[in-house]
C-alpha positions in Angstrom: 101.7 90.1 74.4 98.5 87.8 74.9 97.1 86.9 71.6 93.0 87.8 72.5 94.8 91.1 73.4 97.1 91.7 70.5 94.5 90.2 67.9 91.3 91.5 68.8 91.7 95.1 69.0 90.0 95.8 65.9 86.8 94.0 67.7 84.3 96.4 69.7 81.2 96.3 71.4 79.0 97.7 68.4 79.8 94.0 66.9 76.6 91.9 65.7 76.2 88.2 66.4 75.5 86.1 63.7 73.7 82.7 63.9 74.5 79.7 66.2 73.7 76.9 63.8 76.2 74.2 64.7 76.4 71.4 62.2 78.6 69.2 65.2 77.5 67.2 67.8 78.5 66.8 71.3 79.5 62.8 70.6 81.8 64.0 67.9 85.3 63.5 68.4 86.4 65.2 65.2 84.3 68.3 63.3 84.0 69.9 60.5 81.5 72.8 60.5 80.5 75.8 58.6 80.2 79.2 60.3 77.6 81.9 58.8 80.7 83.6 57.0 81.7 80.1 55.4 84.9 79.6 57.5 85.1 75.8 58.0 86.9 74.3 61.2 88.2 70.6 61.2 90.0 68.4 63.3 89.8 67.5 67.5 89.1 69.5 70.4 92.2 69.9 72.4 94.5 69.7 69.0 95.6 72.7 67.0 92.7 73.2 64.3 92.7 73.5 60.6 91.1 76.3 59.1 89.8 76.8 55.6 88.5 79.9 54.2 85.9 80.5 51.4 86.9 82.1 48.3 86.4 85.8 47.9 86.4 89.0 50.2 87.0 88.6 53.9 83.3 88.7 56.1 82.4 92.4 56.8 80.0 91.4 59.9 81.1 89.6 63.2 79.8 86.3 63.6 80.3 83.0 66.2 79.6 79.2 65.3 79.6 76.6 68.2 81.7 74.2 66.6 81.7 71.7 69.7 79.4 72.5 72.1 81.2 70.6 75.1 80.0 68.2 77.8 81.4 70.3 80.6 80.0 72.8 83.1 78.4 75.9 81.2 80.4 78.9 80.5 78.3 82.1 82.1 78.9 85.9 81.9 81.4 86.9 84.7 83.6 83.6 84.1 87.1 84.0 83.6 87.7 81.3 80.7 90.6 79.1 80.3 91.1 78.7 76.4 93.5 77.6 73.7 93.0 79.9 70.8 94.4 80.2 67.4 94.1 83.4 65.6 93.9 84.0 62.0 94.0 87.3 59.7 91.7 86.6 57.3 92.4 89.1 54.3 91.4 87.2 51.6 94.8 86.4 50.5 97.1 84.3 52.7 94.8 84.5 55.5 97.7 84.2 57.7 98.1 82.1 61.1 98.6 85.1 63.5 99.2 82.9 66.4 98.5 79.9 68.2 98.8 78.8 71.8 98.8 75.2 71.2 102.2 76.6 69.4 103.4 78.4 72.7 101.6 75.8 75.1 100.4 78.5 76.8 96.3 78.3 77.8 95.0 82.2 77.7 92.5 83.6 80.4 89.8 85.7 79.4 87.1 87.6 81.4 83.6 87.2 79.7 82.3 90.4 80.6 81.5 93.9 78.5 85.2 94.7 78.0 84.7 91.7 75.1 83.3 92.4 71.8 79.4 91.8 72.0 80.0 88.8 69.6 82.1 86.7 72.0 80.3 87.8 74.9 77.1 86.2 73.9 79.5 83.4 71.7 81.1 82.0 74.9 78.3 81.5 77.0 76.8 79.1 74.3 79.6 76.9 74.8 80.6 74.2 77.5 83.9 73.3 78.9 85.6 71.0 76.4 83.8 72.8 73.5 85.1 74.6 70.7 84.1 78.1 69.6 84.5 80.1 66.4 84.3 83.6 66.0 84.5 86.0 63.0 85.7 89.5 64.3 85.0 91.9 61.8 84.9 96.0 61.1 81.2 96.5 62.3 82.3 99.5 63.7 84.2 101.0 60.8 81.7 103.8 60.1 82.7 105.2 63.9 86.6 105.2 63.1 88.5 108.1 61.3 88.2 108.0 57.5 92.0 108.5 58.0 92.4 104.9 60.3 93.0 101.9 57.7 90.7 99.5 58.6 92.0 96.7 60.5 92.2 92.8 58.8 88.9 90.7 59.8 89.7 88.2 62.4 89.0 84.5 62.8 89.6 83.1 66.1 89.1 79.2 67.1 88.4 79.0 71.2 88.9 75.4 73.0 87.6 76.1 76.3 89.6 74.0 78.7 87.9 75.4 82.3 87.3 78.7 84.2 89.6 80.5 86.3 88.6 80.3 90.5 87.0 83.2 91.4 89.2 85.9 93.1 88.7 85.9 96.6 87.2 88.6 98.8 90.6 89.0 101.5 93.5 87.3 102.3 93.2 84.3 104.1 95.5 82.0 105.9 97.7 82.2 109.2 98.8 85.4 110.8 102.7 85.7 111.0 103.4 88.5 113.4 106.0 90.1 110.7 105.9 93.6 110.5 108.3 96.9 109.1 109.8 98.8 111.9 107.4 102.0 112.3 104.6 100.6 110.1 101.5 99.0 112.2 98.7 96.7 110.2 95.9 95.9 111.9 94.3 92.3 111.0 90.5 92.9 111.8 89.6 89.4 110.2 87.3 87.9 107.8 86.3 89.9 104.5 87.2 93.5 106.8 89.7 95.7 105.6 92.8 96.1 107.7 94.5 99.2 109.2 97.4 100.7 108.3 99.3 103.3 110.1 102.5 104.8 109.0 102.8 107.7 111.4 106.4 107.0 112.6 109.9 109.0 113.7 111.6 106.4 111.8 113.4 107.0 108.6 112.5 105.5 105.6 113.9 102.3 104.8 116.5 102.9 101.4 115.1 99.5 99.8 112.4 97.9 99.1 111.2 95.9 102.4 108.3 93.3 101.8 107.0 91.4 104.8 104.0 89.0 105.2 101.4 89.7 107.3 98.6 86.9 106.6 100.5 83.7 105.0 97.9 82.7 101.6 98.2 79.1 100.7 97.6 79.8 96.8 99.8 80.1 93.5 102.7 82.1 93.8 101.7 85.1 91.6 103.8 85.6 88.7 105.6 88.4 86.8 103.7 87.6 83.8 100.2 87.5 85.2 97.2 89.9 85.9 96.4 90.1 89.2 93.3 91.2 91.3 94.3 92.5 94.9 92.7 94.8 97.4 95.2 97.5 99.2 95.8 101.1 100.9 98.7 103.3 100.4 100.1 105.8 102.5 103.1 108.1 102.7 105.8 107.0 105.0 105.8 109.2 108.3 102.6 111.4 107.9 99.7 108.2 107.8 98.3 110.6 104.8 96.6 108.0 102.6 96.8 108.3 98.9 94.1 105.7 97.5 92.4 102.6 98.9 90.3 99.9 97.0 88.7 99.1 100.0 87.2 102.0 100.0 86.1 102.1 96.4 84.6 99.0 97.2 85.9 96.9 94.2 89.4 95.4 93.9 92.0 96.1 91.2 92.8 94.2 88.4 96.2 94.9 86.6 99.2 92.9 84.6 101.8 93.1 87.3 104.2 94.2 84.6 102.4 97.3 83.7 102.7 98.9 87.9 105.3 100.7 89.7 108.7 98.8 90.2 108.0 98.4 93.8 104.9 96.3 93.2 106.6 94.3 90.3 109.4 93.4 92.4 107.1 93.1 95.7 104.1 90.8 94.6 105.8 88.7 92.2 106.1 85.3 94.1 103.7 86.4 96.8 101.4 83.3 97.2 97.7 84.2 96.4 95.8 84.5 99.6 98.5 86.7 101.3 98.5 90.0 102.9 102.4 91.7 102.6 103.0 95.3 103.8 105.1 97.1 101.5 107.8 100.1 101.9 108.6 101.0 98.5 111.7 104.1 98.0 111.0 106.5 95.7 113.4 105.2 93.2 110.9 102.4 93.1 108.0 104.4 93.1 107.2 107.9 91.3 110.8 109.5 92.0 111.0 113.1 91.7 107.7 113.3 90.0 104.6 114.5 92.4 101.5 112.5 92.1 97.7 113.6 92.9 98.2 113.1 96.5 102.1 111.7 96.5 104.7 114.7 97.1 108.0 114.1 95.1 110.7 111.7 96.5 108.0 110.2 98.6 108.7 106.3 100.0 105.5 104.6 99.9 103.5 102.2 102.3 101.1 99.3 101.2 99.4 96.8 102.5 97.9 94.7 99.8 95.6 91.2 99.6 96.7 89.2 96.8 93.3 87.7 96.0 94.0 86.2 92.5 96.4 85.8 89.5 95.8 84.7 86.4 
């Protein structure tokens, strides 16, 4: 699990921001700064930091500190920020490091949006690419928790901003291949318009997963471990009955590929960003004998999917 997901669970939208005074300068190659909490960070941006904690009890109020402002592009609300991060449990005892992407050599992508604790939403917009941000996430919202719920340790994050993820596409873009699944028709209107999917056919559904590329994208191949941004329409084989469409909702879907049905996991891993694919998914790789809303039991599912982004 990404460090930001496993460690930031204690953060809440109720978290309050602290002062943003920084003792670092944009020309410094090594920094030492004290956050309002008294936490000190030393070391060069681009390498695993050293964090020193003050004596006494951990902070009970969330705060952030710009350790190194950076000299690159601004980080804006709505950006997907690529960061190296190091996380500590500030318990007033061992204050142990919980993990660091400098150890795993796997930077993480964080969406700067309302789903982040407020302290991070604000803090990220105060640094540029190449900058370093210190964030303390305490249990500011503990009063909203049940009395029987133990308080999470205060977390300390050091984020080094590497860059931002390119914005997701609006629709598939590339060359049409002419590929199709027998009995299924996909019509491509071009531009940013939704494709039309028809599954009304007397053909017997395939017993195995079938994936055909309708439009060949030129982006990086989606990985099983990534979160995908997609537009899609889903119908039942043979009936043309539609049960879902992100196009009709007017908003692409976003999800970790590892958390969706097996047919999607197997069918979309390795698909280049920008591609449009049509998939026939047999029941054992879909919902099996369990009926879902709008999906009868033992249905073969057909999806046309535009892979708009992967991170």
